[in-house]
N, C-alpha and C positions, 0 to 999 in steps of 0.2 A: 384430244386423247392422243397419247403417246403409242410409238411402234410396239413396245414392248405390251402395252395393255391390249391393241388388236391382236398380235401372237397369240396371247393366250386367250381371247376370246375365240380365235379360229379352233384353237386345240381343243378348248371343252365344246363347243358345238361338233366337231370330228367325233370326240368321245361319245358326248350325247347319242348322235346320231348312229354309230356304230353299235352302241349298247342296246339299240331299239330294234336294229337288223336281228332278225333270227339266226340262229348258228346252225350249219350243218354239221353233223357228227362225219368224221373222216372215217371212210372204210379202212378198216386194218386188214392186212394181206399179209398171208405167210411167207415167210423169207428163210431163205437156208442160213442156219446159224453155223458158227466155227463147229460147236459141237458136232453137229450132223454132217459137217464136210470130214472131220476127223474120224467119225464111226465108218464112213462110207470108205475113206481111203484105208482104214485098219480091216474091215471086212474084205476090201477087193485084195489087198495083201494077203490075207490069210487064205483067200482062195487061191491066190496065185502060188504061195507056197505049197498048200496041199496037192496042187498040180504041176510042180516044178516049172512055173513060169518065171521069168524076170522081166517086168515090166515097168513102165514109167506111169504114174496115176496122178491125172489132174482133174481137181473138181472146181469149176464153175459156177457161181452164182446166177440169177436170170439175166443181170446186169452184163454178165461175160466178165466179171471180175475174178481173178483167182482167190479161192479160198484155201485149198489146200493142195499140197504136190508130193509125190515120193517117189525119187528115182530107186527102185531096189539095186541091190549090189548085183553087178553083171547086165543091169539091163540097157541096152544099147543107148549110147548118146545120141544118135541121130535121130532116135523115136521121143526125144523130150518133147520137140516142137511139134510133131506128130500128134502126141497126147493131148498137146495144148488144144491144135487144131479141133481133134475130135470132140473135146470138151466146150470148146468155143461153138461149135456147129449146134451140139445138141441144148447149149444154153439159148442159142439165138432162135434157131426153129425148133419146138418142143416135139421132137421125134429122135428116135434113133439115127446115126449116120447112114445107116444101111438103108433107111427110108428116104432120107434126102439122097443118096444115089437113084434110087428109083425116080424120083423126081425131077433128077437132071437129066433122064433121060428124054424127057419132054422140054425140059429148060435148060440146056445145056450150060449156060452162063453161070449158073449156080456153082460149078464145078471150077469156075476161074474165080471165083469171089477171095478176098483175101483172109486168109486165117481161118478159112474154113475147109474140114475135111469131110470128101463123102463116101469114103468106106466104113467098113464095119469096124465099130469099136468105142463109137461115142453113143451116150445113152443119156436120154432126158430123164430129169429127176422130178417126181411128183409126189405130193402128199396123197393120202389116200383118196381125198375129196376130189383130187384131180388138178389141183394148183400146181402150175409149173414153177419149180424154184430155181432150176438151172440144169447144169449137165456136168457128165463125166466123160473123160476120154481118157482110154487106156491104149498103150501101143509097145510094141515090144516082143509079143509074140504072135501067133497066126490071129487074123483079125477075128474069126470066130470065137476064141479063146479070149482076145482083149475084151469083146463085147459081153461074154459070159463073166468074166471076170469083174466088170463095170457094174453087171445086174447083180453079181452076189454081193458087191459092195453095197448099192442102194438097199438091197434087202436086209443087210446086217443094220444098216441104220433105221430099220423100222420103216422106210419110204418105198417108193414103186417106181418103175421105169416105164409104166402104160397111164396114160391118162383115163382111170378108172370111171 
């Protein structure tokens, strides 16, 4: 027998065994789409314009990947990173950054984690059935206004900021 024949026989055997094994269906999971990320930014921007706010808006998916970003005219340049940190925190921990601040009281090390903000203005993004999709971070206005802007953006995209 030649080496070529043995390799072919081994490949055929592997294929035959693989075909006989049951195939498990992979579970499909909801993800944050670019269309939803853009809708969140647009909704947040509309809220900011209505309320005379100048903010930076960062939308991240559950893997903490930036999906959309907007720096409104006049928004503080120093708040760009803060918006990213807030969005990162809500993408990493499925809760509002205000809630992460509350948890940091019992576990202060959270406040020292890199690229994580523990002050208000970050909101988790969920589907209606409670699947965590990512987070939004808004910075440039008062923290409560940042948070309200983020929630308005999430709602404008037909999503929610609470794990319903």
